[in-house]
C-alpha positions in Angstrom: -24.3 -37.4 53.8 -21.0 -39.2 54.3 -19.7 -40.4 50.9 -16.7 -42.7 50.4 -15.5 -43.0 46.8 -13.4 -46.0 46.2 -11.2 -46.2 43.1 -7.9 -47.8 42.2 -6.2 -50.3 40.0 -8.0 -53.4 38.8 -7.1 -56.3 41.1 -6.1 -54.1 44.0 -9.0 -54.9 46.3 -11.8 -52.4 45.6 -14.5 -55.0 45.9 -13.2 -56.0 49.4 -13.2 -52.3 50.4 -16.7 -51.9 49.2 -17.9 -55.0 51.1 -16.3 -53.6 54.3 -18.4 -50.5 54.0 -21.5 -52.6 53.4 -20.8 -54.6 56.5 -20.8 -51.4 58.7 -24.1 -50.0 57.3 -23.1 -48.1 54.1 -25.4 -48.3 51.1 -23.0 -49.4 48.4 -22.9 -49.2 44.6 -20.3 -50.8 42.4 -18.8 -49.4 39.2 -21.2 -46.4 38.9 -20.6 -44.1 35.9 -19.4 -40.8 37.3 -22.1 -38.8 35.5 -24.8 -40.6 37.4 -23.3 -40.0 40.8 -25.0 -36.6 41.5 -28.4 -38.1 40.8 -27.6 -41.1 43.0 -26.6 -38.9 45.9 -29.7 -36.7 45.5 -31.9 -39.9 45.5 -30.4 -41.3 48.6 -30.3 -38.0 50.4 -34.0 -37.7 49.9 -34.4 -41.3 51.3 -32.5 -40.3 54.5 -29.5 -42.5 53.7 -26.6 -41.2 55.8 -23.7 -43.2 54.4 -23.0 -44.1 50.8 -20.1 -46.0 49.3 -19.4 -45.9 45.6 -16.8 -47.7 43.5 -15.6 -46.0 40.3 -13.0 -47.6 38.2 -11.6 -48.0 34.7 -14.5 -50.2 33.5 -16.7 -47.1 33.3 -14.1 -45.1 31.3 -14.4 -42.1 33.6 -12.2 -39.0 33.4 -10.1 -38.7 36.6 -10.2 -34.9 36.4 -14.0 -35.1 36.3 -14.0 -37.2 39.5 -11.9 -34.6 41.3 -14.2 -31.8 40.2 -17.2 -33.7 41.5 -15.5 -34.3 44.9 -14.9 -30.5 45.1 -18.5 -29.8 44.3 -19.9 -32.3 46.8 -17.7 -31.0 49.6 -19.0 -27.5 48.8 -22.5 -28.9 49.3 -21.5 -29.9 52.8 -21.2 -33.6 52.1 -18.4 -35.4 53.9 -16.5 -37.0 51.0 -13.5 -39.4 51.3 -11.6 -40.5 48.3 -9.8 -43.9 48.7 -7.4 -45.2 46.0 -6.1 -48.8 46.2 -3.0 -49.8 44.3 -0.5 -52.6 44.1 2.8 -53.2 42.3 2.6 -54.3 38.7 4.2 -57.7 39.7 1.5 -58.4 42.3 -1.3 -57.4 39.9 0.1 -59.6 37.2 0.2 -62.5 39.7 -3.3 -61.9 40.9 -4.8 -61.8 37.4 -2.8 -65.0 36.5 -4.1 -66.8 39.6 -7.8 -65.8 39.1 -7.6 -66.2 35.3 -9.7 -63.1 34.9 -9.1 -60.7 32.0 -8.0 -57.1 32.7 -10.7 -54.5 31.7 -8.3 -53.0 29.2 -7.3 -56.3 27.7 -10.1 -56.0 25.2 -8.2 -53.1 23.6 -5.7 -55.6 22.1 -3.2 -55.2 24.9 -1.2 -57.9 26.7 -1.9 -58.2 30.5 1.3 -56.3 31.4 0.5 -53.6 28.9 -3.0 -53.3 30.3 -1.7 -52.9 33.9 0.8 -50.3 32.8 -1.8 -48.3 30.8 -4.2 -48.3 33.8 -1.5 -47.1 36.1 -0.7 -44.2 33.8 -4.4 -43.3 33.3 -5.3 -43.4 37.0 -2.2 -41.5 38.2 -3.9 -38.1 38.4 -6.7 -39.5 40.7 -4.1 -41.3 42.8 -2.3 -38.0 43.6 -5.3 -36.5 45.2 -6.6 -39.6 47.1 -5.7 -41.4 50.3 -3.6 -44.3 48.9 -3.4 -47.8 50.3 -0.9 -50.2 48.7 -2.3 -53.7 49.0 0.7 -55.5 47.5 1.7 -57.0 50.9 -1.7 -57.0 52.6 -4.0 -59.8 53.2 -7.8 -59.2 53.4 -8.0 -58.7 57.2 -5.0 -56.3 57.1 -6.6 -54.3 54.3 -9.9 -54.1 56.2 -8.2 -52.9 59.3 -6.3 -50.2 57.5 -9.5 -48.9 55.9 -11.4 -49.0 59.2 -8.7 -47.0 60.9 -8.5 -44.4 58.2 -12.2 -43.9 58.0 -12.7 -44.3 61.8 -15.3 -47.0 61.0 -17.0 -49.0 63.7 -15.9 -52.6 63.8 -18.8 -54.8 63.0 -19.1 -57.4 65.8 -18.6 -61.0 64.8 -21.8 -62.9 65.0 -21.7 -66.3 66.7 -24.5 -68.6 65.6 -25.2 -71.5 68.0 -27.4 -74.2 66.5 -28.7 -77.4 68.1 -29.6 -80.3 65.8 -30.4 -84.0 65.8 -28.0 -86.3 64.0 -30.8 -88.6 63.0 -32.0 -85.8 60.8 -28.6 -84.9 59.3 -25.9 -82.3 60.1 -26.8 -78.7 59.0 -24.9 -77.2 56.2 -22.4 -74.4 56.6 -21.2 -75.1 60.1 -17.6 -74.1 61.1 -17.5 -76.3 64.2 -19.6 -79.4 65.0 -19.6 -80.9 68.5 -21.2 -84.3 69.1 -22.7 -84.6 72.5 -24.5 -88.0 72.1 -22.4 -89.6 74.8 -24.0 -87.4 77.5 -26.9 -88.7 79.7 -30.1 -88.7 77.7 -33.4 -87.7 79.4 -35.2 -89.3 76.4 -35.1 -92.6 78.3 -37.0 -91.2 81.2 -40.6 -91.5 80.3 -41.6 -88.4 82.3 -38.9 -86.2 80.7 -39.3 -87.4 77.1 -42.0 -84.9 76.1 -40.0 -81.9 77.2 -37.1 -80.1 75.6 -33.8 -78.7 76.8 -35.7 -75.4 77.3 -38.1 -76.8 79.9 -37.5 -76.8 83.6 -37.8 -80.6 84.3 -35.0 -81.3 81.7 -32.9 -78.4 82.9 -33.2 -79.7 86.5 -32.1 -83.2 85.3 -29.0 -81.8 83.5 -28.1 -79.6 86.5 -27.6 -82.8 88.5 -25.2 -84.3 85.9 -21.6 -83.3 86.7 -20.4 -84.5 83.2 -22.8 -82.0 81.6 -21.4 -79.1 83.6 -17.9 -80.3 82.7 -18.7 -80.5 79.0 -20.2 -77.0 78.9 -17.3 -75.5 80.8 -14.7 -77.1 78.4 -16.7 -76.0 75.3 -17.0 -72.5 76.6 -13.2 -72.4 77.4 -12.4 -73.6 73.9 -14.6 -71.0 72.2 -13.6 -68.1 74.5 -10.0 -69.0 73.7 -10.3 -69.1 69.9 -13.2 -66.8 68.9 -11.0 -63.7 69.5 -8.5 -65.1 67.0 -11.2 -65.6 64.4 -12.4 -62.1 65.1 -8.9 -60.7 64.4 -9.2 -62.2 60.9 -12.2 -60.0 60.3 -14.7 -62.9 60.3 -18.3 -61.7 60.1 -19.7 -64.8 61.6 -19.0 -68.2 63.0 -21.5 -71.1 62.9 -21.3 -73.6 65.7 -23.4 -76.8 65.7 -24.1 -78.9 68.8 -25.7 -82.2 67.9 -27.4 -84.9 69.9 -29.5 -87.8 68.7 -32.9 -86.1 68.2 -32.0 -82.4 68.7 -34.5 -82.0 71.6 -32.7 -82.3 74.9 -28.9 -82.3 75.3 -28.0 -80.1 72.3 -30.7 -77.6 73.2 -29.6 -77.3 76.8 -25.9 -76.9 75.9 -26.6 -74.3 73.2 -28.6 -72.2 75.8 -25.8 -72.5 78.3 -23.1 -71.6 75.8 -25.2 -68.5 74.7 -24.9 -67.2 78.3 -21.2 -67.9 78.4 -20.6 -66.1 75.1 -22.7 -63.0 75.9 -19.8 -60.7 75.0 -20.5 -61.6 71.4 -23.5 -61.0 69.2 -25.0 -64.5 69.7 -27.8 -65.9 67.6 -29.4 -69.1 68.9 -31.1 -71.6 66.6 -32.8 -74.9 67.7 -33.3 -76.7 64.3 -35.4 -79.6 65.4 -37.6 -77.6 67.8 -38.2 -74.9 65.1 -39.1 -77.6 62.6 -41.5 -79.2 65.0 -43.1 -75.9 65.9 -43.5 -75.0 62.2 -45.0 -78.4 61.5 -47.5 -78.1 64.3 -48.6 -74.6 63.0 -49.0 -76.1 59.5 -51.2 -79.0 60.6 
């Protein structure tokens, strides 16, 4: 089993590191008491779990020497164990705690914040000497993620692009990063013969293929997205939600979403047609 133990100073980014492991398929456990780790590993090994990420920190009052001994035993058992230690300068940690208004785990021991940070640095110094250390003082979240990925040779989880068609008459979906209004394009709704169909059906697709403005709109949307999606991916975004809206969510937006999905096939694309899905679900319920 591959095991990544994440430790470090409070406020240095351990939760971010653990979420990164989770994003690439690790089973992750936060703040596990060290004494429980052997049983946890045995349990997951029996369940055919191949990758385990565990965060251990000052909250569980562990003995750093005990952790190092455990790492030695696990490696002797042929587990692949990596020990990551995240740190930051005292000034940066003090600023982060001040900004978040969170209390330091050692503050309950009648220490000031600066005293708590200094005490933790001293307590964790033994573990830090035997771990791979990343100083996060000057790193933003994407930079930290990239450093961890490079050190552990982790696969980069592909950014998921969600393309969703919808109808404005039913409201704009929540959680969209981009919304494009295409209600100005030719509408087959006004053709009595095309009205019953959707943007998935051949009669409507033929209609739109004969509209130069539709081809121009799709080309410009694709150019925009292909230009800027790579920049978002560099910032370690896990997903981008893009909404295409027409009046009823049946014809224009559906057709454009399908066309864009083909243009963006280099990404992990998830297509959703809100109004069509709601209609289908309603018909099944009746």
